[in-house]
C-alpha positions in Angstrom: -15.6 -3.6 -44.2 -12.4 -2.3 -45.9 -9.3 -0.8 -44.4 -7.4 2.2 -45.7 -4.0 3.8 -44.9 -4.3 7.6 -44.4 -0.9 9.4 -44.6 -0.4 13.1 -43.7 3.0 14.5 -44.6 3.7 18.0 -43.4 7.2 19.5 -43.7 10.0 17.3 -42.1 10.6 19.6 -39.1 6.9 20.3 -38.6 6.7 19.4 -34.8 9.5 21.8 -33.9 8.6 24.7 -36.3 4.8 24.9 -36.0 3.4 28.4 -35.9 0.7 29.2 -33.3 -1.9 28.9 -36.1 -0.6 25.5 -37.0 -0.7 24.4 -33.4 -4.3 25.4 -33.2 -5.2 23.4 -36.4 -3.3 20.4 -35.1 -5.3 20.5 -31.8 -8.5 20.4 -34.0 -6.9 17.6 -36.1 -6.2 15.5 -33.0 -9.7 16.0 -31.6 -11.1 15.1 -35.0 -9.2 11.8 -35.2 -9.9 11.1 -31.5 -13.6 11.3 -32.3 -13.1 9.0 -35.2 -11.3 6.5 -33.0 -13.9 6.8 -30.3 -16.6 5.7 -32.8 -14.4 2.9 -34.2 -13.7 4.4 -37.7 -10.0 5.1 -36.9 -8.4 1.9 -35.9 -5.1 3.7 -35.1 -3.7 7.1 -35.7 -0.7 9.2 -34.6 2.6 10.7 -35.5 5.4 8.6 -37.0 9.0 9.5 -35.9 10.6 8.8 -39.2 14.3 9.9 -39.1 13.8 11.7 -42.4 11.0 13.8 -40.9 7.8 13.3 -38.9 4.5 12.5 -40.6 1.1 11.2 -39.5 -0.7 8.0 -40.2 -4.1 6.5 -39.6 -5.7 3.2 -40.4 -9.3 3.7 -41.2 -12.2 1.2 -41.4 -14.9 2.2 -43.9 -17.4 0.7 -46.2 -16.3 2.6 -49.3 -13.4 4.7 -50.6 -15.8 7.6 -50.8 -16.3 7.5 -47.1 -12.6 7.8 -46.5 -12.4 10.7 -49.0 -15.2 12.4 -47.0 -13.1 11.9 -43.8 -10.1 13.3 -45.6 -12.1 16.3 -46.8 -13.3 17.2 -43.3 -9.9 16.8 -41.6 -8.8 20.2 -40.2 -5.2 19.6 -41.4 -6.5 19.1 -44.9 -8.9 22.0 -44.7 -6.0 24.3 -43.5 -3.7 23.0 -46.2 -0.9 21.9 -43.8 0.4 19.2 -46.1 -0.5 16.5 -48.5 -2.7 13.6 -47.4 -2.7 10.4 -49.3 -5.2 7.6 -48.9 -4.3 4.0 -49.9 -6.6 1.0 -49.8 -5.4 -2.0 -47.8 -7.1 -4.8 -49.7 -5.6 -7.7 -47.8 -5.4 -6.2 -44.3 -5.1 -8.6 -41.5 -6.6 -7.4 -38.3 -6.7 -8.8 -34.8 -9.8 -10.7 -33.8 -12.1 -9.1 -31.2 
């Protein structure tokens, strides 16, 4: 199993300036990631309160980079074009033991 960092970067003031349409997409985005967490694919996900501007992060467990790209392609925030999403492999990730 491999781990990947998934980084969603909307505009810096996104939480306070979202339109109604963006709020609806973000509800779908959160539900999408909650489902991935429920089945164990998303190890963690959520907003990051960076002083330079909010962004979102997830740590994803997957067999292949292609699986993570499929997750990315189906993310409602990506489909709606709300901001760039970068995916980075974590080749030496240390995880807690179950």
